[in-house]
N, C-alpha and C positions, 0 to 999 in steps of 0.2 A: 651617704654617697650620692643618692639620687637628688637630695636637696642641694648639695654642693654643685652638681651638674646643672640643675635648673638655675641656681644663682649665677653661675658663670655664663650661661646662655643669655640670661636676662641682662647681665652687665655688658656683654658683647653687643646685644641688640641696642641698648641705650647708648653705648659708645658709637655704634654705627649710625644711629639716628642723629646724634649730635654732629657727627662729621658731615652727614648729608645736609643738615640744616646750615652748617657753616659754609658749605660749598654754595648753596643757594644764596645765602646772605652776601658772600664775597662776590658772586657773579652780579648781583644787583648793585652792590657798592661800586664796583669798578666800572660797570656799564654807566652808572650815573656820573661818576667822576670823569669818564672819557667824554661823554656828551656835554658835560658842564664846561670842559676845557676846549671843546670844539665851538668856537665863537659863531661859525656859520650856522650851527644848529641851535645853540642855547640862546643867542641873541635874536636870530631871525624868527624862530618859532614863538618866542615870547613877545618880541617887539611888533611884529606885523599885526596881530589881533589888537594890541593896545593902540597902535597908530591909527588903524581903521576905525576903531571905536571912538577915538578922540575926534577924528575928522567927521564922522557921520553921527555917532551917538551923542556927543557933547555939543558939537556945533549946531546940530539940528535937533537938539534935545527938547525944544519947546513944541515941536510938532508932535502929532499923535499918529499911532498906527495900531489898529486892532483894539481901539478903545483905551490904550495906555500911551504914556509919553514915549517918544522915540528913544530916549536914553534908557528907559526901562525895557523896551521891546528888544533893542539891539544887544542888550547885555547877554542874554542866553544865546542869541544867534552868533555873535562873535565869540562867545565861549565855545560853541560847537565848531566854529571855524578854527579856533585855537587848538582844541584837543584833536581835531582831525589832522592838523598839520604836525603836531608833535608825534602822533601815532604813525603817520605815513613816513615821515622822514626818519623817525627813530627806529623803524623796523625795516621798511623796504630799502631805503638808501643804505643803511648800515649793513643789512644782510647781503645785498648785492655786492657791496665793496668787500666784505669779508669773504664772500665766495670767490671773488676775483683774486684775492691775496692768498687763497688756500688756507685761511684761518679755520674754516669749518672742518677741514680734514684733520687739523691739529686737535680740534675740540673732540671730534669723533674718536680719535686715537687715545685721548686721555680717559682716566677712570671716572670723570665727572658724570652725573646723571644727564642724559640727553635733554631732558626738559629744563634743566637749569639755565641753559643758554637762552631759550625762548622766554623763560620766566624773568630773566634779568632785563630783557628788552621791554617786556610788558609792564613790569613794575616801574622801570625807569620812565616809561611813557606816562604812567599814572601820576608819578611824582611831578613831572613837568606840566602835565595837564592841570593838576591842582594849583601849581604856581600861576599859570595863566589865568585861571578862573578867579583866584584870590586877588590878583592885581586888577583884573577887570572890575571886580566888585568894589575894590578900593576906589578906583576911578569913578565909577558910577555913583557910589554912595557919597563920595566926597565932593565931586564937582558936577555931577549930573542930576542931583536932587532925587536920586532913587532911594526910596525907603522900603526896606525889606525886614521882616521879622527874622529872628534867629533861626526859626524852623524853616522859613522860606530859603534862607541862605544855605542851610544844611541840605535841603532837598535839591537845590540847584547844583551844588557842588557834587553831591553823590550821583545825581542823574548824569552829569557830564563826565565825571570820572569813570563811572561804569560804562557809559556810552562810548568811551574811547576804545573799549575792547573790540567791537566789530571792525574798527579801522586798524587796530593792531593786526587782526586776522587778515584784513585786506592787504596790509603792508607785507606780511609774511608771504602771502600768495604772490604779490608783485615781485618781492625780493628774489624769488627763485626763478623768475622768467625774464628779468631785465638785467642788462650788463652794468658793471660798475661805473663806466663812463657816461652812459646815457641815463642812469637812474634819476638824477635830479630833474632833468628835462622832462622825462616821461611822467614822473610824479607830479610836476607842476601842470603838465598838460591834462592830467586827470583831476588833480586837487582843485585848481582854480575854476574851471568850468562847472564842476560839481557844486562848488560852494555858491557860485553866482546863481545857477539854475535852481538850487534848493532854497533860495531866499535868505542866504546868510549875510550877504552884504547889504542888501536893501530889503525891506519887508516884502514877503511874497505877494501880499495884496496889491503891490504896485507893479508887479510883473504882468506881462500879457497873459491872457487866459490860457493859451496853449501851453505856456511855460508853467503855469500853476498846475495844470493837469499832468505835465511831464514830471514835475517835482515829486509827485506821489510815488514814483518808481525809484527815487534816489534815496540812498541811506541817510545822507546828512539832513534831508528834510524831516525824516522821522525823529531823529535825535533832537533837532531844533524844536519840533513841536512838543516833544516831551519836556524839554527845558523851558519852553515858553509857558507851558501849563503851570509851572511852579511859581511864576511871577504874575499870573493873571492874564496871560496872553493865549496864543494858540487859536486853533480854528474849531474847537469843541469836539474834535474827533477822539475816539476811544484810545486811551493810553495802551490798552492791550494790543490793539492793532499795530501801534508803533513798535512796541517791544517785540511782538511776534515777527514783524518784518526784520528787525535788526538781528534777532536770534537766527532766523533762517539765512540771512545774509552772512552771518558769522560762520555758520556751519558750511555754507557753500564755499566761502573763502578758505576755510581750513581744509576742505577736501582738495581744493586746488593746490594749497601749500603742501599737503601731504604728497600729492602726485609729483610736484616739483622736487621735493626732497628725495623721493624714491628715484626720480630721473637722474638727479645729481649723483646719488650713491651708485647707480648703475654705470654712469660714465667713469666714476673714479675707481670703482671696485669690480665692475662687471667683466 
């Protein structure tokens, strides 16, 4: 009798775990399909980094920066620009829009695990980030004369995909505090200046000295330096400093996102 009870309990646990896994999988799947069909997201987040890389990385590819060719140097910086865009627009813009539509209330009322909603957005961002990086690598290695070993390619892809997580956290924090109509404008007002001041569009060595000092306080700078170190660039700073800064920034953003979520719940249910 005892063994039968244990068997039934184990079966229910396995069934429950499969159901939860299916919920997470479906949330990721439909979040990906939704953004794939939104041309303003799928085309712009992928096309902008590629366009800028063609204009600056390939056209100016024979020049050098930091001891390496411009086409090689700008590959990780525009990769950083790309993953930052996919993360911010995929989380902040979508979250603010769904808050405005009342979709979050529906999600909270459903039996799905609360984290599944956020996991869907984060995994979707990582998928689109991977696509941006792979396309940039294809451009650089095919037309820019960039030669990277398989290990270097893997390091660059992993660094940038993992590095998208702090900006997902930033997007979640922003999504709880900006309105659905103003979200794209607010995101661009943050995204574009941060990118330029962090040395993502042009090498940071070419920026004025005060901007080079300012960049050390900006999250994209730290991810760009980590990515540059995988292709033989960077400024020789410790990678632990960059990862530590990004980790602290992620925690700070999650704290703000948590506060925003509690504030929304208080408005709806308080």
